[in-house]
C-alpha positions in Angstrom: -126.8 -97.7 54.0 -128.5 -100.3 51.9 -131.7 -100.2 54.0 -131.9 -96.4 53.8 -131.1 -96.4 50.0 -133.8 -99.1 49.3 -136.5 -97.9 51.6 -135.8 -94.2 52.0 -136.8 -91.1 49.9 -135.8 -91.0 46.3 -133.2 -88.3 46.8 -131.6 -90.3 49.7 -131.6 -93.4 47.5 -129.9 -91.7 44.6 -127.2 -90.5 47.0 -126.6 -93.7 49.0 -127.2 -96.6 46.7 -124.1 -96.1 44.5 -121.9 -96.1 47.7 -123.4 -99.1 49.5 -120.4 -101.4 48.8 -117.8 -98.9 49.9 -117.6 -99.6 53.6 -117.3 -103.4 53.0 -114.6 -102.8 50.4 -112.7 -100.4 52.7 -112.8 -103.0 55.5 -111.6 -105.8 53.2 -108.9 -103.9 51.4 -107.5 -102.6 54.7 -108.0 -105.5 57.2 -108.2 -108.5 54.9 -110.6 -111.4 54.0 -111.8 -112.2 57.5 -112.9 -108.6 58.1 -114.7 -108.5 54.7 -116.5 -111.8 55.5 -117.5 -110.5 58.9 -118.8 -107.3 57.5 -120.8 -109.2 54.8 -122.3 -111.7 57.3 -123.2 -109.1 59.9 -124.9 -106.8 57.4 -126.7 -109.6 55.7 -128.0 -111.1 58.9 -129.0 -107.7 60.2 -131.1 -107.1 57.1 -132.7 -110.5 57.4 -133.8 -109.7 60.9 -134.8 -106.1 60.4 -136.5 -106.5 57.0 -137.0 -109.9 55.5 -134.8 -112.9 54.5 -135.5 -112.4 50.8 -134.4 -108.7 51.1 -131.2 -110.0 52.7 -130.6 -112.6 50.0 -130.8 -109.9 47.3 -128.3 -107.7 49.3 -126.0 -110.7 49.8 -126.0 -111.6 46.1 -125.7 -108.1 44.7 -123.3 -106.5 47.3 -122.0 -108.6 50.1 -120.8 -111.7 48.2 -119.0 -109.7 45.4 -117.3 -107.5 48.0 -115.9 -110.5 49.7 -114.9 -112.1 46.4 -113.2 -108.9 45.2 -111.3 -108.6 48.5 -110.1 -112.2 48.1 -108.8 -111.5 44.5 -107.2 -108.3 45.6 -105.2 -110.1 48.3 -104.4 -113.1 46.2 -100.6 -113.5 45.7 -98.3 -115.9 44.0 -95.2 -117.2 45.9 -92.2 -119.2 44.7 -89.8 -120.7 47.3 -91.5 -118.6 49.9 -90.9 -115.3 48.1 -93.6 -113.1 46.8 -93.6 -113.1 43.0 -96.7 -111.3 42.0 -100.2 -110.1 43.1 -103.3 -111.0 41.2 -103.6 -108.6 38.2 -106.1 -105.8 38.4 -107.3 -106.6 34.9 -108.3 -110.1 35.8 -110.1 -108.8 38.8 -112.2 -106.6 36.6 -112.9 -109.6 34.3 -114.1 -111.6 37.3 -116.3 -108.6 38.3 -117.7 -108.5 34.8 -118.4 -112.2 34.7 -120.3 -111.9 38.0 -122.1 -108.9 36.7 -123.2 -110.9 33.7 -124.7 -113.6 35.9 -126.3 -111.2 38.4 -129.5 -110.3 36.4 -130.3 -114.0 36.2 -129.5 -114.5 40.0 -131.7 -111.6 41.0 -134.7 -112.3 38.8 -134.8 -115.8 40.2 -135.8 -114.2 43.5 -138.8 -112.5 41.8 -140.7 -114.8 39.6 -137.9 -116.2 37.5 -138.5 -113.9 34.5 -138.3 -110.3 33.6 -141.9 -110.6 32.2 -143.0 -109.9 35.8 -142.1 -106.2 35.0 -144.4 -105.9 32.1 -147.4 -104.5 34.0 -145.2 -101.9 35.8 -143.6 -100.8 32.5 -147.0 -100.7 30.8 -148.4 -98.4 33.5 -145.3 -96.2 33.3 -145.5 -95.7 29.5 -149.3 -95.3 29.5 -149.0 -92.6 32.2 -146.1 -90.9 30.2 -148.3 -90.8 27.1 -151.2 -89.3 29.0 -149.2 -86.6 30.8 -146.8 -85.6 28.0 -147.3 -82.2 26.4 -149.9 -82.2 23.5 -147.2 -81.5 20.9 -144.9 -84.3 22.2 -144.5 -87.5 20.2 -145.1 -89.4 23.4 -148.7 -88.2 23.4 -149.5 -90.0 20.2 -148.4 -93.4 21.4 -151.1 -96.0 20.6 -151.4 -99.3 22.6 -149.3 -101.3 20.1 -146.5 -98.8 20.3 -146.6 -98.8 24.1 -146.4 -102.6 24.0 -143.4 -102.4 21.7 -141.6 -100.1 24.1 -142.5 -102.3 27.1 -141.1 -105.4 25.2 -137.9 -103.5 24.4 -137.3 -102.4 28.0 -138.0 -105.9 29.3 -135.4 -107.3 26.9 -132.9 -104.6 27.8 -133.3 -104.9 31.6 -130.5 -107.5 32.1 -128.1 -105.2 30.3 -129.2 -102.2 32.3 -128.9 -104.0 35.6 -125.5 -105.6 34.7 -123.9 -102.4 33.3 -125.0 -100.2 36.1 -123.9 -102.7 38.7 -120.5 -103.2 37.0 -119.9 -99.5 36.7 -120.7 -98.5 40.3 -118.9 -101.6 41.8 -115.8 -100.8 39.9 -115.9 -97.2 40.9 -116.4 -98.2 44.6 -113.5 -100.6 44.4 -111.3 -97.7 43.1 -112.5 -95.3 45.8 -112.0 -97.9 48.5 -108.4 -98.6 47.3 -107.7 -94.9 47.2 -109.1 -94.3 50.7 -107.2 -97.2 52.3 -104.0 -96.3 50.4 -104.2 -92.7 51.9 -104.6 -94.3 55.4 -101.5 -96.4 54.8 -103.4 -99.7 55.4 -103.6 -101.0 51.8 -102.4 -104.6 51.9 -100.8 -104.6 48.4 -98.9 -102.2 46.2 -101.0 -99.7 44.2 -101.0 -100.8 40.6 -100.2 -98.8 37.5 -103.7 -98.5 36.1 -102.4 -97.1 32.8 -101.4 -100.6 31.9 -104.7 -102.4 32.7 -104.7 -105.6 30.7 -107.3 -108.2 29.9 -106.8 -111.8 28.8 -107.7 -112.4 25.1 -110.2 -115.0 26.2 -112.3 -112.1 27.5 -113.0 -111.1 23.9 -114.1 -114.6 23.2 -116.5 -114.4 26.2 -117.9 -111.2 24.6 -118.4 -113.0 21.3 -120.1 -115.8 23.2 -122.5 -113.3 24.8 -123.4 -112.1 21.3 -124.2 -115.6 20.3 -126.4 -116.0 23.4 -128.4 -112.9 22.4 -129.0 -114.4 19.0 -130.1 -117.7 20.4 -132.6 -116.1 22.8 -134.4 -117.6 25.7 -132.4 -118.1 29.0 -129.2 -117.8 27.0 -130.4 -114.5 25.6 -131.1 -113.1 29.1 -127.6 -114.1 30.2 -126.1 -112.8 26.9 -127.8 -109.4 27.2 -126.6 -109.1 30.8 -123.1 -110.1 29.8 -123.0 -107.5 27.0 -123.9 -104.8 29.5 -121.2 -105.8 32.0 -118.5 -106.6 29.5 -119.0 -103.4 27.6 -118.5 -101.4 30.8 -115.3 -103.4 31.5 -114.0 -102.7 28.0 -114.8 -99.0 28.4 -112.7 -98.9 31.6 -109.7 -100.4 29.7 -110.3 -98.0 26.9 -110.0 -95.2 29.4 -106.8 -96.8 30.7 -105.3 -96.7 27.2 -106.3 -93.0 26.8 -104.7 -92.2 30.1 -101.5 -94.1 29.2 -101.2 -92.2 25.9 -102.0 -88.9 27.5 -99.5 -89.4 30.3 -96.7 -90.5 27.9 -97.3 -87.7 25.4 -98.0 -85.1 28.2 -101.3 -84.5 26.5 -103.7 -83.8 29.4 -106.1 -82.2 26.9 -106.8 -85.7 25.5 -108.1 -86.9 28.8 -110.3 -83.8 29.1 -111.6 -84.2 25.6 -112.5 -87.8 26.1 -114.4 -87.2 29.4 -116.1 -84.2 27.8 -117.1 -86.4 24.9 -118.6 -89.0 27.3 -120.7 -86.3 28.9 -121.8 -84.6 25.6 -121.9 -87.6 23.3 -121.6 -90.7 25.4 -123.6 -92.9 23.0 -120.9 -92.4 20.5 -117.7 -92.1 22.6 -118.3 -95.0 25.0 -118.7 -97.7 22.3 -115.5 -96.3 20.7 -113.7 -96.7 24.0 -114.9 -100.3 24.2 -113.8 -100.9 20.6 -110.4 -99.5 21.4 -110.2 -101.8 24.4 -111.1 -104.9 22.3 -108.4 -103.9 19.8 -105.9 -103.5 22.6 -106.8 -106.8 24.2 -106.4 -108.7 20.9 -103.3 -106.9 19.5 -101.5 -105.4 22.6 -101.4 -102.2 20.6 -100.5 -100.0 23.6 -97.2 -101.8 24.2 -96.3 -101.4 20.5 -96.6 -97.6 20.5 -95.6 -96.9 24.1 -92.6 -98.0 26.1 -93.7 -100.2 29.1 -92.3 -98.7 32.3 -89.2 -100.7 33.5 -90.6 -101.2 37.0 -94.4 -101.6 37.0 -95.7 -102.4 40.5 -96.6 -106.1 41.0 -100.1 -106.9 40.0 -100.4 -104.1 37.3 -100.6 -106.5 34.3 
């Protein structure tokens, strides 16, 4: 799937790339850590032989390693006196995923020159071509070299956030889909959690603030900070959706869910930051448990 997505036609890539982690996650969630490790090793070695070692390293860092890590966390359990007490909370799994997503842009760019500045010529050609081919009455047509350079610089600075946020979103969705598929098959190795009560540790907000500091500092810390802001924002949005679902479920207000998702489609630039802000507020104040009754029997690992 990864080879076809990376080397195939654009339409095929768009279809396959977001689903590449799904088979490994299904294997891990249904058959355990050893199966996930085997899937990751076999696919990585196959790509190294069929394409190139550097291609396989990128695949291993972006897809195989996090799939194994997520499987490990999913199946991590706490025992006392030989009895199962709790499963690893889903919220902490998403935090771990976000932390890895924050580091991923730095790990990947180290394979390609060590700096996102290597993308400057490609972005410059793209915006110059866009300015030349835009309709005469379009604002793009009037771009001068200094404006093109400003756009290029902006995109280079944003690339860590773009990479991290996209990766975080599609990996979290794949984990959900894998869990659903394996659950339907009856092979899921842990109870299905109540995702309406997705909870993050308060230190995650401190990590978000630290990422903001990194952006201000700039340099290598800035690259890591921008990537962290992208991954963390997606994670907070997911918890914001969890809060919305919890309120809608308790109030029997399905219209609220429809309204929020419609808002994401129509005005995502406004609604998604509001969801992230709601999540940060929930993480710091535990507002949800103050206005909604916590179910008496949450499945283990829910919070």
